[in-house]
C-alpha positions, 0 to 999 in steps of 0.5 A: 607846467600847468595842464589844465583839463578839459575833460573834468579831470585834475588841473595838474601844476607840474612843479620844480625849483630851479635848483633842481633843473632849468626849463629848456625844451628838455625840461619842459619836455619831461613835464609833458611826460610826467603829466602824462604818467599821471594817467598810465592807461590813457591811449591818447592825449590832446594838448591845446598849446600856445606857439612858444618855440622854447616850450611848445613847438620845437624838435626837442619836444617832437623828438621826445614825443615820438619816443614817449609814444612808442616807448610807453605800453598803453599809449597810442597817440599824442597830438598838439594842437596850436591856438591861433596867433593873438587868441592864446588865452586858455584855461590854464591863465584863469588858473594861474590868476586863481592861483594868485589871487590865493597867494595874496590872501597869505601872510607869508610863503617861506619855502617850497613846502609853503609854496605847494601847499598854496597852490594845492589848495588854491583850487578844488581841482588843482593837483601839485605834481612835484618833479625830483632829479630822476624825473629829468632825462636828457631828452635830445634834439633828435630830428634828422637834417633837412633834405630836398628829397624828404623836406621837414616842415617849418616850425613857424608853419604847423598848426597841430602835430601828432605823434602815433604808435608804431613799429619803427615809427620815425615819423610825425604827422602835422598840419599847416592848415587846420581844416587839411589832412595830415601829412607824414614826415620822417623826423627822427635820425636813423640810428635811433631806430628799434631803440626803447626808452630805457636804452635812450635813458636808462636812468633820469638826470639824478643831478640836481642843476643846482642854485646860484651861490650868489643868489643863495648867499643874498638869501642866507644872509637877508632873509634866512635869519628872520624865518623860523627853524623849519623854513631855514633848513629848505634854503641852507640845504638847496645844492649849489652851482657857481656856474648857473644862470638865475632863472628869474633874469628871462620870462619863460613860464609854462602854460599849456592845456590838457 
């Protein structure tokens, strides 16, 4: 996930490989949380995003942000604004282009350490943040059921959302028109009231996702013998899991401006 700064701060490239975790909504929410932890004394964050529902516009992310803003010591508000469809080119795209251009100049990139180093050196303002298993929390989709008395907005209609710190806060503020005022709606289930972050998530995941064994075997047999010893150790030590799907079979890249 790339978080490009709009205030001359560091552009954050939050990285993890598919043996550590996947990239569904819960893992993307963890990347948001990790990026915000880089600025522990910041009281307000504003994110400009595209409308990708699997990453930036879903109830798992909203539930997570509402939990985070009400359990972080200095955080008062998190706002997510969505770019108009068809006009979603953002600074993160330029950063990815910069990284790609620098990669093409490299003779070889053999392991995770090489990749992180290349990304870090591709721009003066880029900072690489490596995600570990304990950085991933099992953020659930905790939004309540739809009701006639208190209807929920459709995700498609939302152009901006805001999460504000408050005692027993269960609500988010949203807009369906950028010129309109924010509307409040309660989104969390009642059983989450008065819960702290530690109550909900006492520890991170602490368990690697693991790499598909078939994919790992192909790399070990065909590529690793051609690598120097230093790089071989990385591939040979990757945890295995036969039940996981190879993430390269579907496109799901993360781009967000901070």
